[in-house]
C-alpha positions as CSV (number, residue, x, y, z in Angstrom):
1,M,-8.7,7.2,15.6
2,A,-10.6,9.9,17.4
3,R,-8.6,12.4,19.5
4,G,-10.3,11.3,22.8
5,K,-9.7,7.6,22.0
6,L,-6.1,8.3,21.1
7,A,-5.6,10.3,24.4
8,A,-7.0,7.4,26.3
9,A,-4.7,5.0,24.5
10,K,-1.7,7.2,25.4
11,L,-2.7,7.3,29.0
12,G,-3.3,3.5,29.2
13,A,0.0,2.8,27.4
14,L,1.8,5.2,29.7
15,G,0.4,3.4,32.7
16,L,1.7,0.1,31.2
17,V,5.2,1.6,30.6
18,M,5.4,2.9,34.1
19,A,4.3,-0.5,35.5
20,L,6.9,-2.3,33.4
21,S,9.5,0.1,34.5
22,A,8.5,-0.4,38.1
23,C,9.0,-4.1,37.6
24,G,12.5,-3.5,36.2
25,T,11.4,-4.4,32.7
26,D,12.6,-2.6,29.6
27,P,9.3,-1.7,27.8
28,N,11.0,-1.7,24.4
29,K,11.7,-5.4,24.8
30,A,9.2,-8.3,24.6
31,P,7.9,-8.2,28.2
32,N,6.2,-10.7,30.4
33,L,2.6,-9.3,30.3
34,E,0.8,-11.9,32.2
35,N,0.1,-9.6,35.2
36,F,-1.5,-6.9,33.0
37,T,-5.1,-6.7,31.9
38,A,-6.2,-7.2,28.3
39,K,-7.1,-3.6,28.0
40,Q,-3.7,-2.4,29.2
41,I,-1.9,-4.6,26.7
42,Y,-4.2,-3.7,23.9
43,E,-3.8,0.0,24.5
44,R,0.0,-0.3,24.5
45,G,-0.2,-2.0,21.1
46,E,-2.5,0.7,19.9
47,Y,-0.1,3.4,21.2
48,E,2.9,1.8,19.5
49,L,1.0,1.6,16.3
50,E,-0.2,5.3,16.3
51,V,2.5,7.1,18.3
52,G,5.4,5.0,19.5
53,N,6.8,3.9,16.1
54,P,4.1,4.1,13.4
55,R,6.6,3.3,10.6
56,R,7.6,0.0,12.3
57,P,4.4,-1.7,13.5
58,N,6.0,-4.9,14.4
59,T,6.3,-3.8,18.0
60,A,2.6,-3.2,18.2
61,L,2.0,-6.6,16.7
62,K,3.7,-8.2,19.7
63,Y,1.2,-6.6,22.1
64,F,-1.9,-7.5,20.0
65,S,-0.7,-11.1,19.7
66,E,-0.2,-11.3,23.5
67,V,-3.8,-10.1,24.0
68,E,-5.0,-13.0,21.9
69,R,-2.7,-15.5,23.8
70,L,-3.5,-14.4,27.3
71,Y,-7.2,-13.5,26.9
72,P,-8.4,-15.6,23.9
73,Y,-12.1,-15.3,24.4
74,S,-12.4,-11.7,25.4
75,Q,-13.7,-8.7,23.5
76,W,-10.2,-7.3,23.6
77,A,-8.9,-10.4,21.8
78,K,-11.4,-9.8,19.0
79,R,-10.3,-6.2,18.7
80,A,-6.6,-7.2,18.8
81,L,-7.1,-9.6,15.9
82,I,-8.5,-7.0,13.6
83,M,-5.7,-4.6,14.6
84,E,-3.2,-7.4,13.9
85,A,-4.5,-7.6,10.3
86,Y,-4.2,-3.8,10.1
87,A,-0.7,-3.7,11.5
88,Q,0.5,-6.5,9.3
89,H,-0.8,-4.7,6.3
90,K,0.8,-1.5,7.4
91,A,4.1,-3.4,7.7
92,K,3.6,-4.7,4.2
93,N,3.4,-8.3,5.5
94,Y,0.7,-9.0,3.1
95,E,0.4,-12.8,3.5
96,E,0.2,-12.4,7.3
97,A,-2.4,-9.6,6.9
98,R,-4.5,-11.9,4.8
99,A,-4.2,-14.7,7.3
100,S,-5.2,-12.5,10.2
101,A,-8.1,-10.9,8.3
102,Q,-9.4,-14.4,7.2
103,R,-9.1,-15.7,10.8
104,F,-11.2,-12.8,11.9
105,L,-13.8,-13.5,9.2
106,D,-13.9,-17.2,10.2
107,T,-14.2,-16.5,13.9
108,Y,-16.5,-13.4,13.8
109,P,-18.4,-13.6,10.5
110,G,-21.3,-11.4,11.8
111,D,-19.2,-8.8,13.6
112,E,-19.5,-5.2,12.8
113,D,-15.8,-5.2,11.8
114,A,-16.2,-8.1,9.3
115,A,-16.6,-5.6,6.4
116,Y,-13.3,-4.0,7.4
117,A,-11.6,-7.4,7.7
118,Q,-12.8,-8.3,4.2
119,Y,-11.6,-5.0,2.9
120,L,-8.2,-5.5,4.5
121,L,-8.0,-8.9,2.9
122,A,-8.7,-7.3,-0.5
123,L,-6.2,-4.6,0.0
124,S,-3.5,-7.1,0.8
125,Y,-3.8,-8.3,-2.8
126,Y,-4.5,-5.0,-4.3
127,D,-1.5,-3.2,-2.8
128,Q,0.8,-5.7,-4.4
129,I,-0.3,-4.7,-7.9
130,D,2.4,-2.1,-8.3
131,E,3.3,-2.5,-11.9
132,V,2.0,-4.0,-15.2
133,G,4.7,-6.5,-15.4
134,R,3.9,-8.3,-12.2
135,D,2.2,-11.7,-12.0
136,Q,-1.4,-11.2,-12.9
137,G,-2.6,-13.9,-10.5
138,L,-2.5,-11.3,-7.8
139,T,-4.8,-9.0,-9.8
140,F,-7.4,-11.8,-10.3
141,Q,-7.3,-12.5,-6.6
142,A,-7.6,-8.8,-5.8
143,L,-10.6,-8.6,-8.1
144,Q,-12.3,-11.5,-6.4
145,A,-11.7,-10.1,-2.9
146,L,-12.9,-6.7,-3.9
147,R,-16.0,-8.2,-5.4
148,D,-16.7,-9.9,-2.1
149,V,-16.5,-6.5,-0.3
150,I,-18.9,-5.0,-2.9
151,E,-21.4,-7.9,-2.8
152,K,-21.3,-8.9,0.8
153,Y,-21.1,-5.5,2.4
154,P,-22.7,-3.1,-0.2
155,D,-23.9,-0.6,2.5
156,S,-20.5,-0.5,4.3
157,E,-18.2,2.5,4.3
158,Y,-15.7,0.4,2.3
159,A,-17.9,-0.5,-0.6
160,Q,-17.3,2.6,-2.7
161,S,-13.5,2.4,-2.2
162,A,-13.7,-1.3,-3.3
163,I,-15.6,-0.3,-6.4
164,L,-13.0,2.2,-7.4
165,K,-10.2,-0.2,-6.8
166,F,-12.0,-2.9,-8.6
167,D,-12.1,-0.7,-11.7
168,L,-8.4,0.1,-11.4
169,A,-7.5,-3.6,-11.1
170,F,-9.7,-4.4,-14.1
171,D,-7.9,-1.7,-16.1
172,H,-4.6,-3.2,-14.9
173,L,-5.4,-6.6,-16.5
174,A,-6.3,-4.9,-19.8
175,G,-3.0,-3.0,-19.6
176,K,-1.1,-6.3,-19.4
177,E,-2.8,-7.6,-22.5
178,M,-1.9,-4.3,-24.3
179,E,1.7,-4.6,-23.2
180,I,2.0,-8.1,-24.7
181,G,0.1,-7.1,-27.8
182,R,2.4,-4.2,-28.5
183,Y,5.4,-6.5,-28.1
184,Y,4.1,-8.8,-30.7
185,L,3.0,-6.0,-33.1
186,K,6.4,-4.4,-32.9
187,R,8.0,-7.6,-33.9
188,G,5.7,-8.3,-36.8
189,N,3.8,-11.1,-35.1
190,Y,0.5,-9.7,-36.2
191,T,-1.7,-12.7,-35.5
192,A,-0.5,-13.0,-31.9
193,A,-0.9,-9.2,-31.5
194,I,-4.5,-9.3,-32.8
195,N,-5.3,-12.1,-30.3
196,R,-4.2,-9.8,-27.4
197,F,-6.0,-6.7,-28.7
198,R,-9.1,-8.8,-29.3
199,V,-9.2,-9.8,-25.6
200,V,-9.2,-6.1,-24.6
201,V,-12.0,-5.2,-27.0
202,E,-14.2,-8.2,-26.1
203,Q,-13.5,-8.6,-22.4
204,F,-12.2,-5.2,-21.2
205,Q,-14.2,-2.8,-23.4
206,T,-15.1,-0.6,-20.4
207,T,-11.4,0.2,-19.6
208,S,-9.2,3.1,-20.8
209,H,-7.3,0.8,-23.1
210,T,-10.1,0.1,-25.6
211,P,-9.3,3.0,-28.0
212,E,-5.7,2.0,-28.4
213,A,-6.6,-1.7,-28.8
214,L,-8.9,-0.8,-31.7
215,E,-6.3,1.4,-33.3
216,R,-3.7,-1.4,-33.0
217,L,-6.2,-3.7,-34.6
218,V,-6.4,-1.4,-37.6
219,E,-2.5,-1.5,-37.8
220,A,-2.3,-5.2,-37.5
221,Y,-5.1,-6.1,-39.9
222,L,-3.8,-3.6,-42.5
223,A,-0.3,-5.2,-42.2
224,L,-2.0,-8.6,-43.0
225,G,-4.0,-7.1,-45.8
226,I,-7.3,-7.9,-44.1
227,T,-9.0,-4.6,-44.9
228,D,-12.5,-5.5,-43.9
229,Q,-11.5,-6.0,-40.3
230,A,-9.3,-3.0,-40.3
231,Q,-12.1,-0.8,-41.5
232,T,-14.6,-2.2,-39.0
233,A,-12.2,-1.6,-36.2
234,G,-11.9,2.0,-37.4
235,A,-15.7,2.3,-37.5
236,I,-16.1,1.2,-33.9
237,L,-13.3,3.5,-32.8
238,G,-14.9,6.4,-34.7
239,H,-18.3,5.8,-33.2
240,N,-17.2,5.4,-29.6
241,F,-14.0,7.4,-29.3
242,Q,-14.0,10.0,-32.1
243,S,-12.2,12.6,-30.0
244,S,-9.4,10.2,-29.2
245,P,-6.0,10.7,-30.8
246,F,-6.1,6.9,-31.5
247,Y,-9.1,7.5,-33.9
248,Q,-7.1,10.1,-35.8
249,D,-4.2,7.7,-36.1
250,A,-6.5,4.9,-37.3
251,F,-8.3,7.2,-39.8
252,N,-4.9,8.3,-41.3
253,L,-3.7,4.7,-41.7
254,L,-6.9,3.8,-43.5
255,Q,-6.9,6.9,-45.7
256,K,-3.4,6.1,-46.8
257,R,-4.8,2.9,-48.3
258,G,-7.7,4.6,-49.9
259,L,-10.0,3.2,-47.2
260,K,-12.4,4.7,-44.7
261,P,-13.8,3.6,-41.3
262,E,-16.9,1.5,-42.0
263,A,-18.4,-1.8,-41.0
264,K,-17.4,-4.5,-43.6
265,G,-17.6,-8.3,-43.8
266,N,-18.7,-10.8,-41.3
267,G,-15.7,-11.2,-38.9
268,W,-15.7,-11.0,-35.2
269,L,-15.4,-7.2,-35.3
270,S,-18.6,-7.0,-37.3
271,S,-20.3,-8.7,-34.4
272,V,-18.8,-6.2,-32.0
273,Y,-20.0,-3.4,-34.3
274,R,-23.5,-4.7,-34.3
275,Q,-23.6,-5.0,-30.6
276,V,-21.9,-1.8,-29.6
277,V,-23.0,0.6,-32.4
278,Q,-26.3,-0.9,-33.6
279,G,-27.4,-2.5,-30.3
280,K,-28.0,-5.8,-31.9
281,W,-27.0,-8.6,-29.5
282,L,-28.4,-11.5,-31.4
């Protein structure tokens, strides 16, 4: 918030506090605000959010919701709604933040703050992706919501941030596949492990997990005695990630068997090799 705007909010909020005190009302309790203007109530909410108790935005939410209730068709109600979404997100009330942001988009689809509402909606999913082991449904929802920001508001100030977060969320999905694949590999369930690493190579090849996925495929295929696939995985790894430590690990595994990284056979990895290395997509 700009310094001048914040100063104005402080003054407006101070006026409301003084008015409440004059009426014998404790301003820290939920007051009767029907005698105050939309601007006064909104500015008190803004003040509470930025200055009063920024770590506990629930107080501010009371004021924003009162603006909507008392002045439902005003410009202040519109502003209060987007601030409700922001305050809910700040309080980590993610479902409520999504609901408020979606309500704003439904009510004011062409408004200048619609891009921000869409971005807040996406963040409410994204900020719940805090560890690999969480439910991946949230990650898919975050990806879709971030894509909406990128595609619907490509020129907005939120588009670049949405792109960066989209890439991180995409990487997160690949990380989940790797986690499960490593689990199966460690327990000798090589076919199940290969299926997981294959998903990473085919569907998440632009993520940071691809070099390890290829190296793990070398491990798994060698354990099953399927040397053609192991060598081809090593060849793809060597062509695209030769400086990666995973390539050196794969190279050593192959060398111990008297093998070297090279495209062999006609398996699914040979198709990947033709596409990625040779540029043959048909």
